[in-house]
C-alpha positions in Angstrom: 2.4 -83.8 -53.2 -0.5 -81.8 -54.4 -2.3 -79.6 -51.8 -3.4 -76.1 -51.1 -1.1 -73.7 -49.4 -2.5 -71.1 -47.0 -0.1 -68.4 -46.0 -1.2 -66.1 -43.1 -0.3 -62.6 -42.1 0.2 -62.4 -38.4 -0.5 -58.8 -37.0 -4.2 -58.0 -36.9 -4.9 -61.4 -38.6 -4.0 -64.1 -36.2 -4.1 -61.8 -33.2 -5.3 -58.2 -32.8 -2.6 -55.5 -32.2 -5.2 -53.4 -30.6 -5.4 -55.5 -27.5 -1.7 -55.0 -26.2 -1.7 -51.4 -27.5 -4.8 -50.4 -25.4 -3.5 -52.3 -22.4 -0.3 -50.2 -22.6 -2.3 -47.0 -23.0 -4.3 -47.8 -19.9 -1.1 -48.5 -18.0 0.5 -45.3 -19.0 -2.0 -42.6 -20.1 -5.5 -43.6 -18.9 -5.8 -40.1 -17.4 -5.9 -38.6 -20.9 -9.4 -40.0 -21.2 -9.1 -40.5 -25.0 -11.4 -42.5 -27.3 -9.7 -45.8 -27.5 -11.0 -46.8 -30.9 -9.9 -43.5 -32.4 -6.5 -43.6 -30.6 -5.8 -47.0 -32.0 -6.9 -46.0 -35.5 -4.5 -43.0 -35.4 -1.7 -45.2 -34.0 -2.0 -47.6 -37.0 -1.6 -44.7 -39.4 1.6 -43.5 -37.7 2.9 -47.0 -37.3 2.7 -47.5 -41.1 4.3 -44.1 -41.8 7.2 -44.6 -39.4 7.7 -48.2 -40.4 8.3 -47.1 -44.0 10.8 -44.5 -42.8 12.7 -47.1 -40.8 12.7 -49.6 -43.7 14.1 -46.8 -46.0 16.9 -46.2 -43.5 15.7 -42.7 -42.6 15.4 -43.4 -38.8 16.6 -46.1 -36.4 14.3 -48.7 -34.9 14.3 -46.8 -31.5 13.5 -43.5 -33.2 10.7 -45.2 -35.1 9.2 -46.3 -31.8 9.5 -42.8 -30.4 8.1 -41.1 -33.5 5.0 -43.2 -33.8 4.0 -42.8 -30.1 4.7 -39.0 -30.1 2.9 -38.4 -33.4 -0.1 -40.5 -32.4 -0.7 -38.7 -29.1 0.0 -35.3 -30.7 -2.7 -35.9 -33.2 -5.0 -36.9 -30.4 -4.2 -33.5 -28.7 -1.7 -34.8 -26.1 2.0 -34.3 -25.8 4.3 -37.0 -24.5 8.1 -36.8 -24.0 10.7 -39.0 -25.6 11.1 -40.7 -22.2 7.4 -41.3 -21.9 7.3 -42.6 -25.5 10.1 -45.2 -24.7 8.3 -46.2 -21.5 5.1 -46.7 -23.5 7.0 -48.9 -26.0 8.3 -51.0 -23.1 4.8 -51.5 -21.8 3.5 -52.3 -25.3 6.3 -54.8 -25.7 5.4 -56.4 -22.3 1.8 -56.9 -23.3 2.9 -58.2 -26.7 4.7 -60.9 -24.9 1.3 -61.9 -23.5 -0.8 -61.8 -26.6 -3.4 -64.5 -27.5 -4.8 -65.7 -30.7 -7.9 -64.1 -32.2 -11.1 -66.0 -31.3 -11.6 -69.0 -33.5 -8.1 -69.1 -34.9 -7.3 -72.5 -33.4 -10.3 -74.0 -35.2 -9.1 -72.6 -38.5 -5.5 -73.7 -38.2 -6.5 -77.2 -36.8 -8.9 -77.7 -39.7 -6.3 -76.8 -42.3 -3.8 -79.2 -40.7 -6.4 -82.0 -40.7 -6.9 -81.4 -44.4 -3.2 -81.7 -45.1 -2.8 -78.1 -46.3 0.5 -76.3 -46.2 0.4 -73.6 -43.6 2.8 -70.7 -43.5 3.3 -67.3 -42.0 4.4 -64.2 -43.9 4.8 -61.1 -41.8 6.3 -57.6 -42.0 8.6 -56.4 -39.2 11.9 -57.0 -37.5 12.7 -60.7 -37.5 13.4 -61.2 -33.8 10.4 -59.2 -32.7 8.0 -61.0 -35.0 9.4 -64.4 -34.2 8.9 -63.6 -30.5 5.2 -63.0 -31.2 5.0 -66.2 -33.2 6.3 -68.1 -30.1 4.1 -66.1 -27.6 1.0 -67.1 -29.7 1.9 -70.8 -29.7 1.8 -70.9 -33.5 4.5 -73.6 -33.6 1.7 -76.1 -32.8 0.3 -75.4 -36.3 3.0 -73.7 -38.4 6.6 -75.0 -38.2 9.2 -72.3 -37.8 10.9 -73.1 -41.1 7.6 -72.1 -42.7 7.8 -68.6 -41.2 9.2 -65.8 -43.3 9.6 -62.3 -41.8 10.4 -59.2 -43.9 13.4 -58.5 -41.7 14.9 -61.7 -42.8 15.2 -60.4 -46.4 15.2 -56.6 -46.2 12.0 -56.4 -48.3 8.5 -56.3 -47.1 4.9 -56.8 -48.3 3.6 -55.6 -50.8 6.9 -56.2 -52.6 6.2 -59.2 -54.8 9.8 -60.3 -54.1 8.9 -61.5 -50.6 6.0 -63.5 -52.0 8.2 -65.2 -54.6 10.7 -65.9 -51.8 7.9 -67.7 -49.9 7.2 -69.8 -53.0 10.8 -71.1 -52.7 10.0 -72.2 -49.1 6.9 -74.1 -50.3 8.9 -75.8 -53.1 11.8 -76.8 -50.8 9.2 -78.5 -48.5 8.1 -80.6 -51.4 4.7 -79.0 -52.0 3.3 -78.0 -55.4 3.8 -74.3 -56.1 1.1 -73.7 -58.7 0.2 -70.1 -57.9 -3.5 -70.8 -58.1 -3.1 -73.1 -55.1 -1.3 -70.6 -52.9 -3.5 -68.2 -50.8 -2.5 -65.3 -48.7 -4.9 -64.5 -45.8 -4.4 -61.1 -44.2 -6.1 -57.9 -42.9 -4.4 -55.3 -45.2 -5.6 -54.4 -48.7 -2.3 -52.4 -49.2 0.2 -55.1 -48.1 -1.4 -58.5 -48.1 -4.0 -58.3 -50.8 -2.1 -56.0 -53.2 1.1 -58.0 -52.8 -0.6 -61.3 -53.1 -2.4 -60.3 -56.3 0.8 -58.9 -57.7 2.4 -62.3 -57.1 -0.5 -64.2 -58.7 -1.8 -65.7 -55.5 -5.3 -66.1 -54.4 -6.2 -63.6 -51.7 -8.6 -63.6 -48.7 -9.1 -60.4 -46.7 -9.9 -61.0 -43.0 -11.6 -57.8 -41.8 -10.1 -56.1 -38.8 -12.8 -54.8 -36.5 -12.8 -51.0 -36.1 -10.4 -50.4 -38.9 -11.4 -49.4 -42.4 -8.9 -49.2 -45.2 -9.2 -47.8 -48.7 -7.0 -49.2 -51.5 -7.2 -50.1 -55.1 -6.5 -53.8 -54.6 -9.5 -55.9 -53.9 -9.5 -59.5 -52.5 -10.8 -62.6 -54.2 -12.8 -63.4 -51.0 -13.3 -61.8 -47.6 -14.4 -62.7 -44.1 -15.6 -60.7 -41.2 -14.2 -63.0 -38.6 -12.6 -66.5 -38.1 -16.0 -68.2 -38.2 -16.6 -66.8 -41.7 -13.1 -67.6 -42.7 -13.5 -71.3 -41.6 -16.6 -71.5 -43.8 -14.8 -70.1 -46.8 -11.9 -72.5 -46.3 -14.2 -75.5 -46.0 -15.6 -74.6 -49.4 -12.1 -74.2 -50.8 -10.6 -77.5 -49.5 
């Protein structure tokens, strides 16, 4: 079977992490009166830093949660305790259980399914946590769970090309052609999705994340500002 394969990142691609994060902030610390756009930008920086430390075995998962909250609010000029940081994580997790797909996502996924494309999900993070988000978003209606690969499943994470090659094995086992020129990664991060995809020899599409700007050497083959632009690109590719 010859077809195109489109592999999506999840966080800040299929849904926006900002939404549950800001809801948790409003629940816990709205009295701080912080700029929410700047707060979220700082939180993403510390999430990446602490995630790398946790993956390298320097801190536990719980300590990672504490460190990223404490460091974020400290940079914003506010101090929060360990107890408050854990409570914030609980509220964040609650709102993550009630996340919704980014506007226009259903049209994109439905279109690709109608075209007979292979659809996959390739996401960094703890396996159980990411799969819970996959279920909360209702992605099983478009992407079968055996076409989902989480970095926690393997112990390596994007941009390591090893996880991209591992995904190629999934495509092959499903009976789809694995010509690298026909595999496309769609994600929001130049550092992880685009750099990793290019390193693996895949086509890359950057889906811009509103409010977040990223500087990296890797550049995408194509880019879209939102799901509407992405659909137009995919219609041209398929």
